[in-house]
C-alpha positions as CSV (number, residue, x, y, z in Angstrom):
1,M,-4.9,10.5,-0.5
2,G,-4.5,8.8,-3.9
3,A,-1.8,10.4,-6.1
4,Q,-0.7,12.5,-3.1
5,G,0.6,9.5,-1.2
6,C,-0.6,8.9,2.4
7,A,-0.4,10.1,6.0
8,L,0.3,8.2,9.2
9,G,-0.6,9.6,12.6
10,T,1.4,8.5,15.7
11,Q,2.1,9.9,19.1
12,D,4.8,11.9,17.5
13,G,2.5,13.6,15.1
14,I,1.5,13.1,11.5
15,S,4.0,11.9,8.8
16,F,3.3,12.2,5.1
17,F,4.6,9.7,2.6
18,E,5.0,10.2,-1.1
19,P,3.1,7.8,-3.4
20,V,5.0,4.7,-4.6
21,S,5.7,4.5,-8.3
22,M,5.1,1.3,-10.2
23,P,6.2,1.7,-13.8
24,N,4.1,0.0,-16.4
25,A,1.2,-0.3,-14.0
26,S,-1.7,1.8,-15.2
27,I,-4.5,2.6,-12.8
28,I,-7.7,0.8,-13.8
29,D,-10.0,0.9,-10.8
30,T,-9.5,2.5,-7.3
31,N,-12.1,0.3,-5.5
32,G,-10.4,-1.3,-2.5
33,A,-7.3,0.8,-2.5
34,G,-7.9,2.2,1.0
35,D,-8.7,-1.3,2.4
36,S,-5.6,-2.7,0.7
37,L,-3.4,0.1,2.1
38,A,-4.7,-0.7,5.6
39,V,-4.3,-4.4,5.3
40,G,-0.8,-4.1,3.8
41,F,0.3,-1.7,6.6
42,L,-1.2,-3.7,9.4
43,S,0.1,-7.1,8.2
44,G,3.5,-5.6,7.9
45,F,3.6,-3.8,11.2
46,V,1.5,-6.1,13.5
47,L,2.2,-9.6,12.0
48,N,5.7,-9.2,10.5
49,G,7.1,-6.5,12.9
50,F,8.3,-4.2,10.1
51,S,9.1,-0.6,10.8
52,L,6.4,2.0,10.4
53,D,8.1,3.2,7.2
54,D,8.4,-0.3,5.7
55,S,4.8,-1.0,6.7
56,I,3.5,2.1,5.1
57,R,5.4,1.2,1.9
58,R,3.9,-2.3,2.0
59,G,0.4,-0.8,2.3
60,Q,1.0,1.6,-0.5
61,I,2.3,-1.2,-2.8
62,A,-0.8,-3.2,-2.0
63,A,-3.0,-0.3,-2.7
64,R,-1.2,0.5,-5.9
65,H,-1.5,-3.1,-7.0
66,V,-5.2,-3.1,-6.4
67,C,-5.6,-0.1,-8.6
68,T,-4.1,-2.0,-11.5
69,Q,-6.9,-4.6,-11.3
70,K,-10.6,-4.6,-12.0
71,A,-12.6,-4.6,-8.7
72,S,-13.8,-8.2,-9.3
73,T,-10.5,-9.7,-10.1
74,S,-8.9,-12.6,-8.2
75,S,-5.3,-11.5,-9.0
76,L,-3.7,-11.4,-5.5
77,I,-0.5,-9.6,-4.8
78,T,2.5,-11.9,-4.0
79,E,5.2,-11.4,-1.4
80,K,7.7,-10.9,-4.1
81,Q,5.7,-7.9,-5.5
82,F,6.1,-6.1,-2.1
83,N,9.9,-6.0,-2.7
84,L,10.6,-4.7,0.8
85,L,13.8,-6.6,1.6
């Protein structure tokens, strides 16, 4: 949903989440943002056992990070950049 944030559907219905803000991080390219959101969410929820809210935030941070890079970059996000804890 881009600048509108994202939505998550569960058995309890659909929840909407505001977009994350990353000051001093201009959007350069949105290629891969959706994939990054999915991977950030799934790795947080499935692999690390984070709550749905924290997993969504992790996915949004990953997507936002990707948007600050050119599509062909090799600049990977670090665990510190997720800043969940």
